[in-house]
Structure formats: structure tokens, C-alpha cells
C-alpha positions as CSV (number, residue, x, y, z in Angstrom):
1,M,6.9,-3.4,9.9
2,G,4.1,-4.4,12.4
3,G,3.3,-7.7,13.3
4,V,5.7,-9.5,11.3
5,S,9.2,-10.5,12.6
6,E,12.3,-9.3,11.1
7,R,13.5,-13.3,10.4
8,R,10.1,-13.9,8.7
9,L,9.9,-10.6,6.8
10,S,13.7,-11.4,5.9
11,Q,12.6,-15.3,4.4
12,T,9.7,-14.0,2.7
13,L,11.9,-11.1,0.8
14,K,14.6,-13.9,0.0
15,A,11.7,-16.1,-1.2
16,L,10.6,-13.5,-3.4
17,E,13.4,-12.5,-4.7
18,R,14.4,-16.5,-5.6
19,D,11.2,-16.5,-7.4
20,G,11.6,-13.3,-9.6
21,V,9.3,-11.5,-8.2
22,V,11.3,-8.6,-6.5
23,D,14.7,-7.2,-7.1
24,R,16.9,-6.5,-4.3
25,K,19.5,-3.6,-4.5
26,L,22.0,-2.9,-1.4
27,V,22.6,1.2,-1.2
28,R,26.1,1.9,0.1
29,S,25.4,4.9,2.2
30,I,25.9,5.6,5.6
31,P,24.1,3.7,7.1
32,S,23.9,1.4,4.1
33,H,20.3,-0.4,3.6
34,V,18.7,-2.5,1.3
35,E,15.8,-1.3,-1.2
36,Y,13.3,-3.8,-3.0
37,S,11.1,-3.1,-6.1
38,L,8.7,-5.4,-8.3
39,T,10.3,-7.0,-11.4
40,P,8.0,-7.3,-14.5
41,T,6.9,-10.8,-13.2
42,G,6.0,-9.3,-9.8
43,E,4.3,-6.4,-11.2
44,V,1.9,-8.9,-13.1
45,V,1.6,-10.9,-10.0
46,V,0.3,-7.8,-8.0
47,D,-2.2,-6.7,-11.1
48,S,-3.6,-10.2,-10.7
49,L,-4.0,-10.6,-7.0
50,G,-5.6,-6.9,-6.9
51,E,-8.1,-8.1,-9.7
52,L,-8.5,-11.5,-7.6
53,L,-9.6,-9.3,-4.4
54,S,-11.7,-7.3,-6.3
55,T,-13.7,-10.3,-7.5
56,I,-13.8,-11.7,-3.9
57,I,-15.0,-8.4,-2.7
58,E,-17.6,-8.3,-5.5
59,F,-18.7,-11.9,-4.8
60,S,-18.7,-11.6,-0.5
61,P,-22.3,-11.0,-0.4
62,R,-23.0,-14.1,-2.4
63,F,-20.6,-15.7,-0.2
64,A,-22.6,-14.9,3.0
65,A,-25.6,-15.8,1.4
66,A,-24.6,-19.5,0.6
67,R,-23.3,-19.9,4.3
68,P,-26.7,-20.4,6.1
69,R,-28.0,-22.5,3.3
70,Y,-25.0,-25.0,3.8
71,D,-25.4,-24.3,7.3
72,E,-29.1,-25.9,7.1
73,K,-28.1,-28.5,4.6
74,Q,-25.4,-29.9,7.0
75,T,-27.9,-29.7,9.9
76,Q,-30.7,-31.7,8.0
77,A,-27.9,-34.2,7.1
78,Q,-27.1,-34.8,10.9
79,E,-30.6,-34.7,11.9
80,N,-31.5,-37.5,9.3
81,P,-28.5,-39.4,8.0
82,E,-29.4,-41.5,5.1
83,R,-28.4,-45.1,5.1
């Protein structure tokens, strides 16, 4: 997996397994390997994250439009500090 070290991936998968988000299954074959699958809880989490991502994408133009307004307020506050 590009960009993620084996150690970090292993730590993350163990944490997700501990939290009940994924199930781990050792497949005894030659060579043996491990398969991960979502638990019912994991499926709910993934669905919820998908909804959150959709909302973020939907509102991203509003976020972008808010930034210049905020920056302008900050500039004005620095130029005219209230005492």
C-alpha cells in the first residue's frame, strides 16, 4: 500500500479490530495471509463517513466563500485593535 508503512498499517488494523470495526481472518494456505472485513459496526461507520464526506463536498463552496470574509475581519481587527 503506497504512502503507508507496513508498521503503521498493522497498528491501524489492530486498533480497528480492537474497536470492533473490522474482523481479522488468518487464511491458512501457501503462503498464508490475512483477510480483513468490515463488521456490522464498521459498515455503519463507513456509511456515516460517506454521508459526512458528501456533506463536506456539498458545502465546500460555502467554506471557500467564508474564508476571505474571515481573513478580512482578521486584517481589520489587527489594523484597528479595540482597547
